[in-house]
C-alpha positions as CSV (number, residue, x, y, z in Angstrom):
1,M,-35.4,71.7,34.4
2,S,-35.5,74.3,31.7
3,D,-34.7,78.0,31.7
4,S,-35.7,81.2,29.8
5,D,-33.0,80.7,27.1
6,G,-34.5,77.3,26.1
7,H,-31.9,75.2,27.7
8,V,-33.1,71.9,29.2
9,W,-30.7,71.0,32.1
10,R,-30.2,67.4,33.2
11,T,-28.3,66.6,36.4
12,R,-25.4,64.4,35.6
13,S,-23.8,64.3,39.0
14,R,-24.4,65.7,42.5
15,H,-22.2,65.9,45.6
16,R,-22.9,66.8,49.2
17,T,-20.7,69.6,50.7
18,S,-20.7,71.4,54.0
19,E,-22.7,74.2,52.4
20,G,-25.3,72.1,50.7
21,I,-25.5,70.0,47.5
22,V,-23.6,70.9,44.3
23,Y,-25.1,69.7,41.0
24,Y,-23.3,69.3,37.7
25,Q,-25.7,69.8,34.9
26,C,-25.6,69.6,31.1
27,C,-27.9,70.7,28.2
28,H,-28.6,68.7,25.1
29,C,-26.8,71.4,23.1
30,G,-23.4,70.7,25.0
31,L,-23.4,73.3,27.6
32,W,-22.5,72.5,31.2
33,R,-23.2,74.4,34.5
34,I,-22.7,74.0,38.1
35,H,-25.9,74.5,40.3
36,A,-25.3,75.0,44.0
37,G,-28.2,74.4,46.4
38,R,-28.4,75.0,50.1
39,V,-29.4,72.3,52.6
40,S,-32.6,74.1,53.2
41,G,-33.6,73.7,49.5
42,S,-33.3,77.3,48.5
43,P,-30.8,77.8,45.5
44,A,-27.5,79.4,46.4
45,G,-26.6,80.2,42.7
46,V,-25.6,78.9,39.3
47,L,-22.2,79.1,37.7
48,P,-21.5,78.4,34.0
49,L,-19.0,75.6,33.6
50,S,-18.5,76.0,29.9
51,A,-19.7,78.4,27.2
52,R,-18.9,76.0,24.3
53,R,-19.2,72.4,23.3
54,P,-16.5,70.1,24.6
55,R,-13.9,68.9,22.1
56,R,-14.1,65.3,21.1
């Protein structure tokens, strides 16, 4: 899944919650985000998890 900023998001983990499914996604540049989807399939929203690359 890519976006208008050129990020290509890959799902690394997903978890079912009472509100739907939460996806943890990362981009090849090192950014992470949380993508929340509803059970019906319509997206609930996207939250940035980090704005910089993780430290090694």
